[in-house]
N, C-alpha and C positions, 0 to 999 in steps of 0.2 A: 896567490894561484888561483888557478880557473878548474872548476870539476865540470862534466859532461855525464847526467846521467840518463843513459838508454835504457827503452822499454818497449815490449809489445811484437816482439820478433816472434816467429813460430812456426808450426808447422801448419799446410791448410792447403785443400784440395785446389787444381785450378777452378778456376771463376770465382772462388773465394775473396775474402776482403780481410785485411790486416790495417791496424793503427798503431804507428811508430810515435814514437813522444822522445825528447833531446829538452832537459833541464840545465841549462848552463845557470852555476851559481860562481861566487870567487868576487874577487876583483877586479869588475868589471864596470866601465865606467860608461861607455854606452856599446850596445851591439852595432854592429855593420850588417853582418850578414848572415844567417842562419842555412845550413841546408844539409843536403844527404846525398852521400857519393855511396857506390855499392860496390862489391867486386867478388866474382866468379874466384874458384879455383884457376891459375892459368893464366888469366884477365889482369888487365890492368885495373885501376879504381878509378872510376867514372862518375860524373856527378848526374846525379838522379832528378834532383830539383833543389831550388835555394830561394830563398826569399830578403829583402832587404828590408831596413826599418820603415822605407817607406809603404813597402808592402807588395814591392816588385816582384813578378815571382819568373823564374825561367826554369825550363823544363827538357829531358831529355827528351829527343823523339819518340823514344821508343815507349815513354810513359804516356806522354799526351793524351788527356779525354780518358784517362785511369786511375790516373794519381794526382792528389791536390796535397801542394801543401799549404800550410796556416802558422800562424804566430802569434803568441800572447805577449805582448811589449813588457808589461808590468811582471810577468813571473821570469824573462827570459825563457821561454819554454818555445820548441818548433814542433811540429807535429805532421804526419805524412801519412794520409790517410789513402788506403791501396784497395780497389777495388776491378774486380775483374784479372785477377792476379795470373800470371802463366807462368810454366815451368821454366821458363829464359829469367823470370825475375827471380830465382832462387841464386842468392850470393848473402855474405856479408855484407849489412848495411850498416855505416859509419855516419855519424854525426858531425858537423863541423861549424863553426864559429870562427866570424872574422870579427874583430871587439877594438873597442880603444879600452887600453888599459895603465896597469902604473907605470910602462915601459912602452909606452907609443902604443902603435897599431899592430896587434897581436893575431896568430893561427893558433888554432885548439882543434885536437881531433877527441870524439869519444872513443872507447875502446870497441863500438861494434855490436849490432845486435843479429843473431842468424834470422833469416829468411826461407823457407824451404817449402816450394810449391811443387807439392807431389799427392797422386794418388796413392 
């Protein structure tokens, strides 16, 4: 089984910063992609950013230039540095891993960490 441990969410004022972390453990032969999605109440869950094993990144247009995703391959950990946060960034942020496991290519989600941007 795989476990994803997310941390770093919280309450921050507009213009502030937060750093999310997600550590994956378990039967993981190779991580293919790790990333973050977010879901605000009443909205669908959307991709925020992702990074593959080669280090290539992908960002939602609304966070480009403000958020940065990075990864520690040796620790199967992904980070999301969020700067210049806006109220519209408020959401539940989910870590996602796509990996090779004992049953082939698999997909797993974390439980989510709340990010609230407000005065």
